[in-house]
C-alpha beads as a LAMMPS data file, in Angstrom:
LAMMPS data file: protein, C-alpha beads

80 atoms
79 bonds

1 atom types
1 bond types

-500.0 500.0 xlo xhi
-500.0 500.0 ylo yhi
-500.0 500.0 zlo zhi

Masses

1 110.0

Atoms # bond

1 1 1 135.242 164.802 -404.109
2 1 1 134.030 167.623 -401.880
3 1 1 130.840 168.021 -403.897
4 1 1 130.141 164.287 -403.542
5 1 1 130.555 164.565 -399.782
6 1 1 128.231 167.580 -399.643
7 1 1 125.654 165.695 -401.748
8 1 1 125.847 162.666 -399.447
9 1 1 125.420 164.803 -396.341
10 1 1 122.373 166.430 -397.896
11 1 1 120.864 163.065 -398.900
12 1 1 121.461 161.836 -395.350
13 1 1 119.517 164.880 -394.124
14 1 1 122.584 166.404 -392.504
15 1 1 122.134 169.769 -394.164
16 1 1 123.622 171.654 -391.209
17 1 1 126.850 169.710 -391.517
18 1 1 126.870 170.181 -395.288
19 1 1 126.442 173.927 -394.942
20 1 1 129.135 174.168 -392.256
21 1 1 131.572 172.107 -394.354
22 1 1 130.933 174.305 -397.366
23 1 1 131.631 177.380 -395.219
24 1 1 134.798 175.802 -393.810
25 1 1 136.137 175.187 -397.288
26 1 1 135.740 178.901 -398.061
27 1 1 137.954 179.808 -395.081
28 1 1 141.623 178.943 -395.704
29 1 1 142.574 179.672 -392.073
30 1 1 140.305 176.839 -390.890
31 1 1 143.000 174.311 -391.850
32 1 1 144.996 175.450 -388.819
33 1 1 142.399 173.755 -386.591
34 1 1 142.757 170.110 -385.644
35 1 1 140.486 167.570 -387.336
36 1 1 138.599 167.018 -384.079
37 1 1 137.883 170.739 -383.753
38 1 1 136.620 171.010 -387.326
39 1 1 134.452 167.927 -386.857
40 1 1 133.114 169.423 -383.635
41 1 1 132.095 172.566 -385.508
42 1 1 130.206 170.461 -388.071
43 1 1 128.419 168.436 -385.395
44 1 1 127.550 171.570 -383.401
45 1 1 126.037 173.175 -386.501
46 1 1 123.880 170.129 -387.224
47 1 1 122.769 169.929 -383.601
48 1 1 121.885 173.630 -383.494
49 1 1 119.941 173.371 -386.746
50 1 1 117.902 170.448 -385.449
51 1 1 117.190 172.158 -382.125
52 1 1 116.072 175.325 -383.904
53 1 1 113.792 173.358 -386.223
54 1 1 112.257 171.531 -383.256
55 1 1 111.689 174.802 -381.420
56 1 1 110.104 176.396 -384.484
57 1 1 107.860 173.359 -384.958
58 1 1 106.802 173.404 -381.300
59 1 1 106.022 177.111 -381.400
60 1 1 103.986 176.676 -384.563
61 1 1 102.016 173.780 -383.078
62 1 1 101.370 175.790 -379.890
63 1 1 99.418 178.349 -381.952
64 1 1 100.271 181.155 -379.576
65 1 1 98.118 184.240 -379.962
66 1 1 100.978 186.673 -379.350
67 1 1 104.565 186.631 -380.465
68 1 1 106.614 187.901 -377.522
69 1 1 110.289 187.870 -376.693
70 1 1 112.325 188.484 -373.552
71 1 1 113.203 192.006 -374.686
72 1 1 109.486 192.910 -374.644
73 1 1 109.107 192.133 -370.933
74 1 1 109.153 195.129 -368.610
75 1 1 110.207 194.238 -365.086
76 1 1 110.871 196.155 -361.922
77 1 1 113.697 194.974 -359.732
78 1 1 112.851 195.446 -356.024
79 1 1 115.346 197.594 -354.166
80 1 1 116.882 199.037 -357.319

Bonds

1 1 1 2
2 1 2 3
3 1 3 4
4 1 4 5
5 1 5 6
6 1 6 7
7 1 7 8
8 1 8 9
9 1 9 10
10 1 10 11
11 1 11 12
12 1 12 13
13 1 13 14
14 1 14 15
15 1 15 16
16 1 16 17
17 1 17 18
18 1 18 19
19 1 19 20
20 1 20 21
21 1 21 22
22 1 22 23
23 1 23 24
24 1 24 25
25 1 25 26
26 1 26 27
27 1 27 28
28 1 28 29
29 1 29 30
30 1 30 31
31 1 31 32
32 1 32 33
33 1 33 34
34 1 34 35
35 1 35 36
36 1 36 37
37 1 37 38
38 1 38 39
39 1 39 40
40 1 40 41
41 1 41 42
42 1 42 43
43 1 43 44
44 1 44 45
45 1 45 46
46 1 46 47
47 1 47 48
48 1 48 49
49 1 49 50
50 1 50 51
51 1 51 52
52 1 52 53
53 1 53 54
54 1 54 55
55 1 55 56
56 1 56 57
57 1 57 58
58 1 58 59
59 1 59 60
60 1 60 61
61 1 61 62
62 1 62 63
63 1 63 64
64 1 64 65
65 1 65 66
66 1 66 67
67 1 67 68
68 1 68 69
69 1 69 70
70 1 70 71
71 1 71 72
72 1 72 73
73 1 73 74
74 1 74 75
75 1 75 76
76 1 76 77
77 1 77 78
78 1 78 79
79 1 79 80
């Protein structure tokens, strides 16, 4: 039955939830969490996956000439 659920989630394009559910099933201690908490983890994973995909798509469409990150920024703090 679990495999059917995973297949349905994938067909519904909820791959983040499917992956999180698969990971939950591999962790026996997860059963100590309430249903609402486990469901929240699944929903959070799907939401994060979608946000990350949107960000990646936006960055690709922006066609930025340089790939920079916050760690690459040198700043001087006045008075320090």
